[in-house]
C-alpha positions in Angstrom: 24.5 73.7 -5.3 25.8 73.9 -1.7 23.7 72.5 1.3 22.3 75.3 3.4 23.9 75.4 6.8 22.0 74.7 10.2 21.9 77.4 12.8 22.1 77.1 16.6 21.3 80.6 18.5 21.5 81.0 22.2 19.4 83.6 23.7 18.7 85.1 27.3 16.0 87.2 29.1 16.8 90.9 28.8 19.3 90.4 25.7 19.2 93.6 23.8 20.3 92.1 20.6 18.8 88.5 20.6 15.5 89.4 19.1 16.9 91.3 16.2 19.4 88.1 15.5 16.4 85.8 15.8 14.2 87.7 13.3 17.0 87.7 10.9 17.8 83.9 11.0 13.9 83.0 10.6 14.0 85.3 7.5 16.9 83.3 6.2 15.0 80.1 7.2 12.1 81.1 5.1 14.2 81.9 2.3 16.0 78.5 2.3 19.5 79.9 3.2 19.3 77.9 6.5 18.2 74.4 6.7 17.3 74.4 10.3 17.2 76.9 13.2 17.4 75.6 16.7 16.9 78.4 19.4 17.8 77.8 23.1 17.2 79.8 26.0 20.2 80.1 28.4 18.1 80.5 31.6 16.1 77.5 30.8 19.0 75.1 29.7 22.2 76.3 31.3 23.5 72.9 30.6 23.5 73.5 26.9 25.1 76.8 27.4 28.0 75.2 29.3 28.1 72.5 26.8 29.0 75.0 24.0 31.0 77.3 26.6 28.4 80.3 25.7 29.4 83.4 27.9 27.1 85.7 26.4 24.0 86.1 24.2 23.1 86.3 21.4 25.7 83.4 20.6 25.3 81.8 17.1 26.7 78.8 15.6 26.1 79.1 11.9 27.5 76.1 9.9 31.3 76.0 10.9 31.1 79.6 12.3 30.5 80.6 15.9 29.4 84.4 16.0 28.8 86.6 19.1 26.9 89.9 19.6 24.8 91.8 17.4 24.3 90.9 13.5 22.6 92.5 10.9 20.2 90.7 8.6 23.0 91.4 5.9 25.6 90.1 7.9 23.6 87.1 8.7 23.0 86.3 5.2 26.5 86.7 4.1 27.8 84.3 6.7 25.1 82.0 5.7 26.3 82.1 2.1 29.9 81.8 3.2 29.2 78.6 5.4 30.5 76.4 2.5 33.5 77.0 0.6 36.9 78.3 0.9 36.3 82.0 0.8 34.2 81.8 3.8 36.8 79.9 5.6 39.3 82.7 5.0 36.8 85.6 5.8 36.0 83.8 9.2 39.6 83.8 10.3 40.0 87.2 9.0 37.1 88.3 11.0 38.4 86.3 14.2 42.1 87.9 13.8 40.6 91.3 13.5 38.8 90.9 16.7 42.0 89.5 18.6 40.7 86.0 18.3 43.9 84.2 17.5 43.2 81.3 19.7 39.7 80.8 18.4 41.3 81.0 14.9 43.8 78.5 15.8 41.2 76.0 17.3 39.0 76.5 14.3 42.0 75.4 11.9 43.1 72.7 14.4 39.5 71.1 14.0 40.1 70.7 10.2 43.4 71.3 8.8 42.1 71.5 5.3 41.1 74.9 6.4 44.8 76.0 5.9 44.5 76.1 2.1 41.9 78.9 2.0 44.3 81.1 4.2 46.7 81.4 1.3 44.2 83.8 -0.3 45.0 86.2 2.6 48.9 85.4 2.0 48.4 86.3 -1.5 46.7 89.7 -0.9 49.5 92.3 -0.1 46.6 94.8 0.9 45.3 92.7 3.8 45.8 94.4 7.2 49.2 93.8 8.7 47.8 92.1 11.7 45.6 89.8 9.7 48.8 88.8 7.7 50.8 88.2 10.6 48.1 86.3 12.2 47.7 84.0 9.0 51.4 83.4 9.0 51.4 82.4 12.6 48.4 80.0 12.0 50.3 78.3 9.1 53.7 78.4 10.9 52.0 76.3 13.7 51.9 73.5 11.2 55.5 73.5 10.1 56.8 70.1 8.7 53.5 68.4 8.7 51.8 66.8 5.9 49.0 69.5 6.1 51.6 72.3 5.1 53.3 70.3 2.8 50.0 69.6 0.8 50.1 73.2 0.1 53.4 73.1 -1.7 51.9 73.7 -5.4 49.9 76.8 -4.0 53.0 78.2 -2.3 55.3 77.6 -5.2 53.1 79.8 -7.4 53.3 82.4 -4.7 56.8 82.5 -4.8 56.6 83.8 -8.4 54.0 86.4 -7.3 54.3 90.0 -8.7 54.3 91.5 -5.1 57.7 91.1 -3.3 55.9 90.9 -0.1 53.9 88.0 -1.1 57.0 86.2 -2.4 58.9 86.9 0.8 55.8 85.1 2.7 56.0 82.3 0.3 59.8 81.6 0.8 59.2 81.6 4.5 56.3 79.1 4.4 58.1 76.7 1.8 60.9 76.7 4.0 58.6 75.5 6.9 57.2 72.7 4.8 60.2 70.7 5.5 59.9 69.1 2.2 63.1 68.6 0.0 60.7 69.4 -3.1 60.5 73.0 -1.9 64.1 73.8 -2.6 63.3 74.2 -6.5 60.8 76.7 -5.7 62.7 78.7 -3.2 66.0 78.7 -5.2 65.2 81.1 -8.0 64.2 83.7 -5.2 68.0 83.7 -3.9 68.4 86.0 -7.1 65.3 88.0 -6.5 65.4 92.0 -7.0 64.3 92.4 -3.7 66.9 92.2 -0.7 64.2 91.1 1.9 63.1 88.1 -0.4 66.7 87.0 -1.1 67.4 87.0 2.7 64.2 85.0 3.4 64.9 82.6 0.6 68.2 82.0 2.2 66.9 81.3 5.5 64.5 78.9 3.8 67.2 77.0 1.9 69.1 76.7 5.3 65.9 75.0 7.0 65.4 72.7 3.7 68.8 71.3 4.1 
């Protein structure tokens, strides 16, 4: 069983959503879904707000996730459950990208490059929003030729055989960015793919891998 996350909540006087978020977190603490709840009043402790770069309240750090603004009890419970595990990482990055928070997503990944692997679940989902898919691709591209991306070679190889041609194309692109000679064997079959887009990207990837 995973360890419940800690929660750190910044509130401020006159904040319209702080009380609701605080109530929701206290209920989760009672249920054992949060291990420890710490509440900080921004007006009383501006130095702590500055330390965490809090710009507006409510501001919540729940496990590895930073959430701002109103959160319903259901949303808080879901984030608490997602605080451990790969699905939560993918959901959080998707959440940030949907809000236009690419830089925050990049910082989240850079803090622990093991968080790259869960992003492949979004790469594998052709139904994901285009903006999210592009954002995830950029996050992975930022680690081109790195050991962090090379570690994902087995998963990328599997995606190169995916039923959807968009996923195969993205997989070929990312395989090319690994810089690993071992990736060539997985890109090569895509040179004869039924879809022109996949063939073109596979050819580009093979050029990169030379």
